[in-house]
C-alpha positions as CSV (number, residue, x, y, z in Angstrom):
1,M,-17.7,-20.8,18.8
2,R,-14.3,-21.8,20.2
3,A,-12.6,-20.6,17.0
4,F,-14.7,-17.4,17.1
5,R,-13.5,-16.7,20.7
6,R,-9.9,-17.4,19.6
7,L,-10.4,-14.8,16.8
8,L,-11.7,-12.3,19.3
9,F,-8.7,-12.8,21.4
10,A,-6.4,-12.4,18.4
11,A,-8.2,-9.2,17.4
12,G,-7.8,-7.9,21.0
13,S,-4.1,-8.8,20.9
14,L,-3.8,-6.8,17.6
15,L,-5.5,-3.8,19.4
16,V,-2.9,-3.9,22.2
17,L,0.0,-4.4,19.9
18,S,-1.1,-1.5,17.6
19,A,-0.9,0.9,20.5
20,A,2.8,0.1,20.7
21,L,3.5,0.1,17.0
22,R,2.1,3.3,15.6
23,Q,4.3,3.6,12.6
24,P,3.5,4.7,9.1
25,A,2.7,2.4,6.2
26,S,3.9,2.2,2.6
27,A,2.2,0.5,-0.3
28,V,3.5,2.0,-3.6
29,P,6.9,3.6,-2.7
30,I,7.0,5.2,-6.2
31,F,4.6,7.9,-5.1
32,A,6.6,8.6,-1.8
33,E,9.8,8.9,-3.8
34,R,8.1,11.2,-6.3
35,Y,7.2,13.9,-3.8
36,G,9.6,13.1,-0.9
37,F,6.9,12.6,1.7
38,Q,6.3,9.7,4.1
39,C,4.0,7.0,2.8
40,S,1.7,7.6,5.7
41,A,0.6,10.8,4.0
42,C,-1.6,8.6,1.7
43,H,-2.1,5.3,3.6
44,T,-3.4,4.0,6.8
45,A,-2.6,0.2,7.2
46,L,-1.4,-0.4,3.6
47,P,-2.8,-0.6,1.0
48,E,-5.7,1.3,2.4
49,L,-6.0,5.0,1.5
50,N,-6.8,7.8,3.8
51,A,-8.7,11.0,2.7
52,F,-5.5,12.6,1.3
53,G,-4.6,9.4,-0.6
54,N,-8.1,9.2,-2.2
55,A,-7.8,12.8,-3.3
56,F,-4.3,12.1,-4.7
57,R,-5.7,9.2,-6.6
58,R,-8.7,11.3,-8.0
59,K,-6.2,13.9,-9.3
60,G,-4.3,11.3,-11.4
61,F,-1.4,10.6,-9.0
62,Q,0.0,14.1,-9.0
63,L,0.1,17.2,-6.9
64,P,0.2,20.3,-9.2
65,G,2.7,22.9,-8.1
66,V,4.6,20.6,-5.7
67,P,8.2,19.9,-6.6
68,R,8.9,16.3,-7.8
69,H,11.9,14.1,-7.1
70,R,13.5,11.6,-9.3
71,E,11.7,8.2,-9.0
72,F,12.1,4.7,-10.0
73,P,8.8,3.6,-11.7
74,L,8.8,0.0,-10.3
75,A,7.8,-1.4,-6.9
76,L,7.4,-5.0,-5.6
77,R,4.8,-6.2,-3.2
78,F,5.0,-9.6,-1.6
79,Q,2.4,-11.3,0.5
80,E,2.3,-14.7,2.3
81,T,-1.0,-16.1,3.4
82,Y,-1.5,-18.8,5.9
83,V,-4.8,-20.7,6.0
84,K,-5.4,-22.8,9.1
85,D,-8.5,-24.6,8.0
86,L,-8.2,-26.1,4.5
87,Q,-11.3,-26.4,2.4
88,P,-11.9,-29.6,0.3
89,A,-10.5,-28.0,-2.9
90,Q,-7.3,-26.7,-1.2
91,S,-4.0,-28.5,-0.7
92,R,-1.7,-25.8,0.7
93,R,-1.8,-23.9,3.9
94,F,0.7,-21.3,2.7
95,N,0.1,-19.2,-0.4
96,A,2.9,-16.8,-1.5
97,L,2.3,-14.2,-4.1
98,G,4.6,-11.6,-5.6
99,I,3.2,-8.5,-7.3
100,L,5.1,-6.1,-9.6
101,I,3.7,-2.5,-9.8
102,S,4.7,0.1,-12.2
103,T,3.2,3.7,-12.6
104,A,4.3,7.1,-14.0
105,N,2.8,10.3,-15.2
106,F,3.6,11.8,-18.6
107,G,2.5,14.5,-21.0
108,P,3.1,18.3,-21.0
109,D,1.3,18.8,-17.8
110,R,1.7,15.2,-16.5
111,S,-2.1,14.8,-16.5
112,Y,-1.6,11.4,-18.3
113,S,-0.5,8.3,-16.3
114,Y,-0.3,4.6,-16.6
115,F,-0.7,1.9,-13.9
116,A,0.3,-1.8,-14.3
117,R,0.1,-4.7,-11.9
118,Y,1.7,-8.0,-12.7
119,L,1.0,-11.1,-10.6
120,F,3.9,-13.7,-10.6
121,G,1.4,-16.5,-9.9
122,S,0.9,-18.8,-6.9
123,Q,0.0,-22.4,-6.2
124,G,1.0,-23.4,-9.7
125,A,-0.8,-20.6,-11.5
126,A,0.9,-18.9,-14.4
127,G,2.0,-15.2,-14.0
128,S,-0.4,-12.7,-15.5
129,L,-1.1,-9.0,-16.1
130,F,-3.9,-8.1,-13.6
131,Y,-4.1,-4.3,-14.3
132,A,-2.8,-2.4,-17.3
133,W,-4.3,0.9,-18.1
134,V,-3.6,4.5,-19.2
135,Q,-5.6,7.5,-18.2
136,H,-6.1,11.2,-18.5
137,V,-7.3,13.2,-15.5
138,S,-8.3,16.8,-15.3
139,P,-7.0,18.0,-11.9
140,S,-9.4,20.9,-11.9
141,T,-12.6,19.1,-12.7
142,G,-11.9,15.4,-11.8
143,V,-13.1,14.3,-15.3
144,F,-11.1,11.3,-16.4
145,E,-10.8,8.7,-19.3
146,R,-9.2,5.3,-18.8
147,L,-8.3,2.6,-21.4
148,G,-7.0,-0.9,-20.7
149,L,-7.5,-3.6,-18.1
150,F,-9.1,-1.9,-15.0
151,Q,-11.1,-2.7,-11.9
152,L,-14.9,-1.9,-11.9
153,P,-15.5,1.1,-9.5
154,L,-17.2,-0.2,-6.4
155,I,-17.8,1.3,-2.9
156,A,-15.4,-1.3,-1.4
157,N,-12.4,-2.4,-3.6
158,P,-12.4,-6.2,-3.9
159,T,-8.8,-6.6,-5.0
160,Q,-6.0,-4.0,-4.8
161,R,-7.1,-2.2,-1.6
162,L,-9.0,-5.1,0.0
163,D,-8.9,-4.6,3.9
164,T,-9.4,-8.4,4.5
165,I,-7.9,-11.6,3.1
166,T,-11.1,-12.9,1.5
167,V,-13.2,-10.9,-1.0
168,Q,-16.8,-10.1,-0.3
169,P,-18.9,-13.0,-1.6
170,V,-21.4,-10.6,-3.3
171,Y,-18.6,-9.3,-5.5
172,A,-17.2,-12.8,-6.4
173,Y,-20.3,-15.1,-6.8
174,T,-21.2,-16.4,-10.2
175,V,-24.4,-17.8,-11.6
176,G,-24.6,-21.1,-13.5
177,H,-22.1,-21.3,-16.3
178,S,-21.6,-17.6,-16.4
179,A,-18.4,-16.3,-14.8
180,A,-19.7,-12.7,-14.7
181,N,-19.0,-11.0,-11.4
182,L,-17.9,-7.6,-10.1
183,A,-14.4,-8.6,-8.8
184,T,-12.8,-9.5,-12.1
185,P,-11.0,-6.7,-13.9
186,R,-12.5,-5.7,-17.3
187,L,-10.7,-4.8,-20.6
188,G,-12.2,-1.7,-22.2
189,A,-12.8,2.0,-21.5
190,L,-13.9,3.8,-18.3
191,F,-15.1,7.3,-18.2
192,G,-16.2,9.4,-15.3
193,R,-15.8,12.3,-12.8
194,R,-14.5,12.2,-9.3
195,N,-14.6,15.0,-6.8
196,D,-15.7,15.8,-3.3
197,R,-19.3,15.8,-4.3
198,I,-19.8,13.0,-6.7
199,D,-18.2,9.8,-8.1
200,A,-19.9,9.0,-11.5
201,E,-18.4,6.4,-13.8
202,I,-19.4,4.4,-17.0
203,A,-17.4,1.4,-18.3
204,I,-17.7,-0.3,-21.7
205,A,-15.9,-3.7,-21.7
206,G,-15.3,-6.2,-24.5
207,D,-13.4,-8.8,-22.4
208,E,-12.1,-9.5,-18.9
209,Y,-9.1,-10.8,-16.9
210,H,-8.7,-14.6,-17.5
211,G,-5.8,-15.6,-15.1
212,A,-5.8,-16.9,-11.6
213,A,-5.7,-13.8,-9.5
214,Y,-4.9,-14.8,-5.9
215,G,-4.9,-18.6,-5.7
216,A,-4.7,-21.9,-7.6
217,P,-5.9,-21.9,-11.3
218,A,-9.4,-22.9,-11.9
219,P,-9.9,-26.4,-13.4
220,P,-10.3,-26.4,-17.1
221,S,-13.9,-26.2,-18.4
222,D,-15.5,-27.7,-21.5
223,L,-17.3,-24.4,-22.2
224,Q,-15.4,-21.7,-24.0
225,Q,-16.9,-18.3,-22.7
226,S,-16.7,-14.9,-24.4
227,F,-18.5,-11.6,-24.5
228,A,-21.4,-11.7,-27.1
229,Q,-21.7,-7.9,-26.9
230,P,-20.0,-5.0,-25.1
231,E,-20.7,-5.1,-21.4
232,L,-22.0,-1.9,-19.8
233,F,-21.4,-0.8,-16.2
234,G,-22.5,2.4,-14.6
235,S,-22.3,3.8,-11.1
236,A,-22.9,7.0,-9.3
237,T,-22.2,7.8,-5.6
238,W,-23.1,11.1,-4.0
239,S,-21.7,12.8,-0.9
240,L,-25.1,13.8,0.7
241,F,-24.3,15.3,4.1
242,G,-21.4,15.2,6.5
243,D,-19.4,12.0,5.9
244,F,-22.4,10.0,4.5
245,K,-22.5,8.9,0.9
246,A,-24.9,6.8,-1.1
247,G,-25.2,5.6,-4.7
248,V,-26.4,3.1,-7.3
249,L,-24.9,0.8,-9.8
250,G,-25.9,-1.4,-12.8
251,L,-24.3,-4.0,-15.0
252,E,-25.7,-5.3,-18.3
253,G,-24.1,-7.8,-20.7
254,A,-24.4,-11.0,-22.8
255,R,-22.0,-13.9,-23.0
256,S,-21.8,-16.8,-25.5
257,F,-20.7,-20.3,-24.6
258,R,-19.5,-23.1,-26.9
259,S,-18.6,-26.6,-25.9
260,R,-15.0,-27.6,-26.9
261,T,-16.1,-31.2,-27.3
262,S,-19.5,-31.1,-29.0
263,A,-19.5,-27.5,-30.4
264,A,-22.9,-26.9,-28.9
265,A,-23.5,-23.2,-28.3
266,F,-25.8,-21.0,-26.2
267,G,-26.0,-17.5,-24.9
268,D,-26.9,-15.8,-21.5
269,T,-28.0,-12.2,-21.1
270,Y,-27.4,-11.0,-17.6
271,G,-27.9,-7.9,-15.4
272,R,-26.8,-6.7,-11.9
273,E,-28.3,-3.7,-10.1
274,G,-27.4,-2.5,-6.7
275,L,-27.4,0.1,-4.0
276,Q,-24.5,1.3,-1.9
277,A,-23.8,3.5,1.1
278,G,-20.9,4.5,3.4
279,W,-20.3,6.6,6.4
280,T,-17.2,7.7,8.2
281,H,-17.1,9.4,11.6
282,G,-14.0,9.7,13.7
283,R,-12.4,6.3,14.1
284,F,-15.4,4.4,12.6
285,D,-16.1,3.4,9.0
286,V,-19.4,1.8,7.9
287,A,-20.0,0.5,4.3
288,A,-22.9,-1.4,2.9
289,Q,-23.9,-2.9,-0.5
290,Q,-27.0,-4.7,-1.8
291,L,-27.0,-6.3,-5.3
292,W,-29.8,-8.0,-7.3
293,G,-29.1,-10.1,-10.4
294,H,-30.8,-11.9,-13.3
295,D,-29.5,-14.4,-15.9
296,S,-31.8,-15.3,-18.8
297,N,-30.1,-18.7,-19.5
298,A,-28.0,-19.8,-16.5
299,D,-27.7,-23.4,-17.4
300,G,-27.7,-23.6,-21.2
301,L,-31.2,-25.1,-21.1
302,G,-33.1,-21.9,-21.3
303,N,-33.8,-21.6,-17.5
304,A,-33.6,-18.1,-16.1
305,A,-32.0,-17.6,-12.6
306,S,-32.2,-14.8,-10.1
307,S,-29.4,-13.9,-7.6
308,S,-28.8,-11.4,-4.9
309,G,-26.4,-10.6,-2.1
310,G,-24.8,-7.9,0.0
311,F,-22.6,-7.0,2.9
312,L,-22.4,-4.7,5.9
313,T,-19.0,-3.7,7.3
314,V,-18.3,-1.9,10.5
315,K,-14.6,-1.0,11.1
316,Y,-12.9,0.7,14.0
317,R,-9.4,2.2,13.9
318,P,-7.8,2.1,17.4
319,S,-4.7,3.9,16.0
320,T,-3.8,5.7,12.7
321,H,-2.3,2.6,11.2
322,S,-4.4,-0.3,12.5
323,Y,-8.1,-1.4,12.4
324,I,-10.4,-4.1,13.5
325,G,-13.6,-4.9,11.6
326,L,-16.8,-7.0,11.5
327,R,-18.4,-7.8,8.2
328,Y,-21.7,-9.6,7.5
329,D,-22.0,-11.3,4.1
330,A,-25.0,-12.8,2.3
331,A,-25.3,-14.2,-1.2
332,A,-27.9,-16.3,-3.0
333,N,-27.1,-17.7,-6.6
334,P,-29.6,-19.4,-6.1
335,F,-28.4,-21.3,-3.0
336,A,-28.1,-18.9,0.0
337,T,-25.0,-18.6,2.1
338,R,-24.2,-16.2,4.9
339,D,-21.1,-15.6,7.1
340,I,-19.6,-13.3,9.7
341,D,-16.1,-12.1,9.0
342,V,-14.0,-10.9,12.0
343,Y,-10.6,-9.4,11.2
344,G,-7.9,-7.1,12.5
345,A,-4.9,-5.5,10.9
346,L,-1.8,-3.4,11.9
347,S,1.4,-2.2,10.3
348,P,4.2,-3.7,12.4
349,T,6.8,-1.8,10.3
350,V,6.7,1.2,7.9
351,H,6.5,-1.2,4.9
352,S,4.2,-4.0,6.0
353,R,0.7,-5.0,7.1
354,L,-0.4,-8.0,9.2
355,V,-3.9,-9.3,8.9
356,I,-5.7,-11.9,11.0
357,E,-9.1,-13.0,9.9
358,H,-11.8,-15.5,10.9
359,L,-14.7,-16.3,8.5
360,E,-17.6,-18.0,10.3
361,P,-20.4,-19.5,8.1
362,I,-23.8,-19.3,9.7
363,G,-27.2,-20.9,8.9
364,P,-28.1,-24.3,7.5
365,G,-25.7,-26.1,5.2
366,R,-22.7,-24.3,6.7
367,V,-19.2,-25.2,5.6
368,T,-15.9,-25.2,7.5
369,P,-14.9,-22.0,9.2
370,I,-11.7,-20.4,7.9
371,T,-9.0,-18.8,10.1
372,S,-6.1,-17.2,8.2
373,A,-3.3,-14.7,8.5
374,Q,-1.5,-12.6,5.9
375,L,1.8,-10.7,6.0
376,L,2.2,-8.1,3.2
377,F,5.1,-5.8,2.6
378,A,6.3,-3.5,-0.2
379,L,9.8,-2.9,-1.7
380,P,12.0,-0.8,-1.9
381,F,12.6,-0.5,1.9
382,A,14.5,2.8,1.5
383,E,12.9,5.8,2.9
384,P,11.9,8.6,0.4
385,P,14.3,11.6,0.2
386,K,13.7,14.4,2.6
387,P,12.5,17.7,1.1
388,H,15.0,20.6,1.3
């Protein structure tokens, strides 16, 4: 509890500091250069999006009828993460990561766009392409088609716009030998429609991202894993009343496994189903997710396994460009784990975000608490041109 009290003190300090540092944030300067507005038009504490930023994203990164400036289609994001409490598998307290981002619109009406995100690697991991997709968006209807390496659409983004340092366990857990989870980008096609009333999407994937995303590379495995058939994902979220939204999702797939040493092979058919809801009112945001899963052959011996998990996040924004949050996590795959995540963030400059987080495991079999901090900033530092 001493560490928990220290984290509450740190969150309180962030609250006080944010009152004095109410400056706008910047995450992808390309878009600010494109239209000549401040980055705070789309972002809160980067890389989070506000309501206008989400609408801009839904319309395919363009504002029809608004004059465009010349832009440079590359941006660099850098983040340095400090972990106070090392876990048994960790050897470094500092984890630096560079991220190169590129995006641009093209086509007669600029309704086509691409987005690429390259990770330079950290803790000895090789650099890798994390996102790489092209899409077409109809600005009038919100219907879109996307091809490439993309993130599965979830109510809380587990990677690019994550508001904490650690990902939600329910998105990252795996079952037995299968690496199937909801946080790993998929390679395939995504179709859907996004507007103020509904966000409905269907993904068909034939592979997934294989690199080390935000940390040390995983130890080599004897099992070679591949998709045995196209993986299907579907989600639908409705805006029901006021600022409340709710929806459902499902994932179905099959993977094949082959031993590199013995050539023994087996398959696993899996499914994930879930419910999700969110509510925004004034300075408060609430989001919740509950997932259930089933694997037909989790261990290669024909034994089925069930899994489940979820989270509940309550976030308060003391200023436009800061927030403090409390998240409760639970996951069972099949062993149950639970934790409380207390965190706070602010933008000390127009191009940066500072996050302080404390993850406190609860219940029997608890592991070491984790206290960490992360400084993130984006380049270029130059302010966008002023509209005439």
